[in-house]
C-alpha positions as CSV (number, residue, x, y, z in Angstrom):
1,M,40.2,4.6,7.3
2,E,38.7,1.1,7.4
3,F,35.6,0.8,5.2
4,V,35.2,-2.9,6.0
5,S,35.7,-4.1,9.6
6,P,37.6,-7.4,10.4
7,E,34.2,-8.9,11.0
8,G,33.3,-8.1,7.4
9,L,30.9,-5.2,8.0
10,R,30.8,-1.8,6.3
11,L,30.3,1.5,8.1
12,D,26.5,1.2,7.9
13,G,26.6,-2.4,9.1
14,R,26.1,-4.1,5.7
15,R,28.1,-6.9,4.2
16,P,30.3,-5.9,1.1
17,M,27.8,-7.4,-1.3
18,E,24.6,-6.4,0.6
19,M,22.3,-3.8,-0.8
20,R,20.5,-1.1,1.2
21,Q,16.8,-1.4,2.0
22,I,14.6,-0.7,-1.0
23,R,11.2,0.9,-1.0
24,A,9.0,1.7,-4.0
25,E,5.6,3.3,-4.6
26,I,3.8,4.0,-7.8
27,G,1.1,6.6,-8.7
28,V,2.6,9.3,-6.5
29,V,2.0,12.2,-9.0
30,A,-1.7,12.6,-9.7
31,K,-1.4,14.6,-12.9
32,A,1.3,12.5,-14.5
33,D,0.5,9.5,-16.8
34,G,2.8,7.4,-14.7
35,S,4.9,8.1,-11.6
36,A,7.0,6.4,-8.9
37,M,8.9,7.1,-5.8
38,F,12.0,5.0,-5.2
39,E,14.2,4.7,-2.1
40,M,17.6,3.0,-1.7
41,G,18.6,3.5,1.9
42,N,18.6,7.2,2.5
43,T,18.6,8.0,-1.2
44,K,15.1,9.1,-2.3
45,V,14.0,10.0,-5.9
46,I,10.8,10.6,-7.8
47,A,10.0,10.0,-11.4
48,A,7.0,11.2,-13.6
49,V,6.2,10.2,-17.1
50,Y,4.0,12.0,-19.6
51,G,2.9,10.4,-22.9
52,P,2.8,9.0,-25.4
53,K,1.5,12.3,-26.7
54,E,1.8,14.6,-29.8
55,V,5.4,15.8,-30.5
56,Q,5.7,19.4,-29.4
57,N,8.5,20.2,-31.8
58,R,7.7,18.8,-35.2
59,S,11.3,19.1,-36.3
60,Q,12.1,16.4,-33.7
61,Q,9.4,14.0,-34.8
62,L,10.4,10.5,-35.7
63,N,8.2,8.8,-38.3
64,A,9.1,5.2,-37.3
65,N,9.5,5.6,-33.5
66,A,8.5,7.5,-30.4
67,L,10.7,10.4,-29.3
68,V,12.0,9.8,-25.7
69,R,13.1,12.8,-23.7
70,C,14.5,12.8,-20.1
71,E,15.3,15.5,-17.6
72,Y,17.3,14.8,-14.4
73,T,17.5,17.3,-11.6
74,M,18.5,17.4,-8.0
75,A,16.5,19.4,-5.5
76,N,18.5,22.1,-3.8
77,F,17.7,20.5,-0.4
78,S,18.8,17.0,-1.5
79,T,22.4,17.4,-0.3
80,R,24.1,19.1,2.7
81,R,25.8,21.6,0.4
82,S,25.5,23.1,-3.0
83,D,27.9,21.4,-5.5
84,E,28.5,23.0,-8.9
85,K,30.0,19.8,-10.2
86,T,26.7,18.0,-9.3
87,K,24.8,20.6,-11.3
88,G,27.1,20.1,-14.3
89,R,26.5,16.4,-14.4
90,S,22.7,16.7,-14.8
91,T,22.9,16.8,-18.6
92,E,25.2,13.7,-18.6
93,I,22.9,11.7,-16.3
94,S,19.8,12.8,-18.2
95,L,21.5,11.3,-21.4
96,V,22.4,8.1,-19.6
97,I,18.8,7.6,-18.3
98,R,17.3,8.4,-21.7
99,Q,19.5,6.0,-23.6
100,T,18.8,3.3,-21.1
101,M,15.0,3.8,-21.4
102,E,15.1,4.0,-25.2
103,E,16.6,0.5,-25.3
104,C,13.8,-0.8,-23.1
105,I,10.7,1.0,-24.5
106,L,9.0,-0.4,-27.6
107,T,9.2,2.9,-29.4
108,N,8.3,1.4,-32.8
109,L,4.8,0.8,-31.5
110,M,4.3,4.5,-31.0
111,P,5.6,6.3,-34.1
112,R,5.3,10.1,-34.3
113,S,4.7,10.5,-30.6
114,Q,6.7,11.8,-27.6
115,I,7.4,10.4,-24.1
116,D,8.8,12.7,-21.5
117,I,10.5,11.3,-18.4
118,F,11.3,13.6,-15.4
119,V,13.4,12.4,-12.5
120,Q,14.3,14.4,-9.4
121,V,16.5,13.5,-6.5
122,L,14.8,14.5,-3.2
123,Q,17.5,13.1,-0.9
124,A,21.0,12.0,-2.0
125,D,23.1,9.5,-0.2
126,G,24.9,7.7,-3.0
127,G,23.5,5.7,-5.9
128,T,21.3,8.5,-7.2
129,R,21.7,7.5,-10.9
130,S,20.7,3.9,-10.1
131,A,17.7,5.0,-8.1
132,C,16.6,7.3,-10.9
133,I,16.8,4.5,-13.4
134,N,14.7,2.2,-11.2
135,A,12.1,5.0,-10.5
136,A,11.9,5.8,-14.3
137,T,11.2,2.1,-15.1
138,L,8.4,1.9,-12.5
139,A,6.9,5.2,-13.8
140,L,6.9,4.0,-17.4
141,A,5.2,0.7,-16.3
142,D,2.7,2.8,-14.3
143,A,1.9,4.8,-17.4
144,G,1.3,1.7,-19.4
145,I,4.2,2.3,-21.8
146,P,5.0,-1.0,-23.7
147,M,8.5,-2.2,-22.8
148,R,10.6,-5.2,-23.5
149,D,11.1,-5.7,-19.8
150,L,11.8,-3.8,-16.6
151,V,15.2,-2.3,-16.2
152,T,17.0,-2.4,-12.8
153,S,20.2,-0.7,-11.7
154,C,22.6,-0.8,-8.9
155,S,26.0,0.9,-8.3
156,A,29.2,-1.0,-7.4
157,G,32.8,0.0,-6.8
158,Y,36.1,-0.8,-5.0
159,L,37.5,0.5,-1.8
160,N,40.9,-0.7,-0.6
161,S,40.7,-3.5,-3.2
162,T,37.4,-4.7,-1.7
163,P,34.4,-4.9,-4.1
164,L,31.3,-3.2,-2.7
165,L,27.7,-3.3,-3.9
166,D,25.3,-0.3,-3.7
167,L,27.7,2.4,-2.4
168,N,26.4,5.1,-0.1
169,Y,27.6,8.7,-0.2
170,I,30.7,8.3,2.0
171,E,31.8,5.1,0.2
172,D,31.3,6.7,-3.2
173,T,33.1,9.9,-2.3
174,C,36.1,8.0,-0.8
175,N,36.0,5.6,-3.8
176,R,36.6,8.6,-6.1
177,R,39.3,10.1,-4.0
178,L,41.3,6.9,-3.4
179,Q,41.0,5.3,-6.8
180,G,41.6,8.5,-8.8
181,S,42.2,7.7,-12.5
182,C,41.9,4.0,-11.8
183,R,38.5,4.3,-10.2
184,L,35.9,1.9,-11.4
185,H,32.3,2.9,-11.3
186,R,29.7,0.5,-12.7
187,E,26.0,0.6,-13.3
188,I,24.5,-2.8,-13.6
189,L,21.5,-2.8,-15.9
190,L,19.3,-5.9,-16.3
191,E,17.2,-6.0,-19.5
192,N,15.3,-9.2,-20.3
193,T,17.6,-12.1,-19.4
194,K,20.8,-10.3,-20.4
195,Q,22.9,-8.2,-18.1
196,L,24.1,-4.9,-19.6
197,E,26.9,-3.2,-17.9
198,Y,27.5,0.5,-18.1
199,R,31.1,1.2,-17.1
200,R,32.5,4.7,-16.5
201,G,36.1,5.3,-15.6
202,T,37.3,8.7,-14.5
């Protein structure tokens, strides 16, 4: 199967290093301290932030910093079929998003407090983790949480030795199958003026 035509176009008409159309909106959840909707092509996610507030479980309280918690979920209707493997990755992705946000938030300015971040995938078409990171960043900014800078994320990978930016679902699925143990999956995180790369090989 050809993922890039002789004319240099992908299946959805994009160039190899071209991202999908992006749309963002803040303040979409009225009862949250901060919230955002983020779309990358057909992938659509929502994020809500609550805090800083009093730590619910005193045993988890940090005297010098704020406690950051994150929960990632996928709506049952977000994909065409139910996938147990996807459900099993929720904890892993929640951890990745939390660690990313912890590096960005100035937690030392809010000691003995708690910040909760909830992200949910409403429609999945590849790049859900990146979209969730982008949505969480906007929601934190909307909540007025002090941060070092905004964090942005975009997926990348290889198909038939061709580097592609912002993989959609078909490309990401084929990337996993074709590359196998040599598959390269990269989340590009931009913090301040430095580029942080999160690489995951399976």
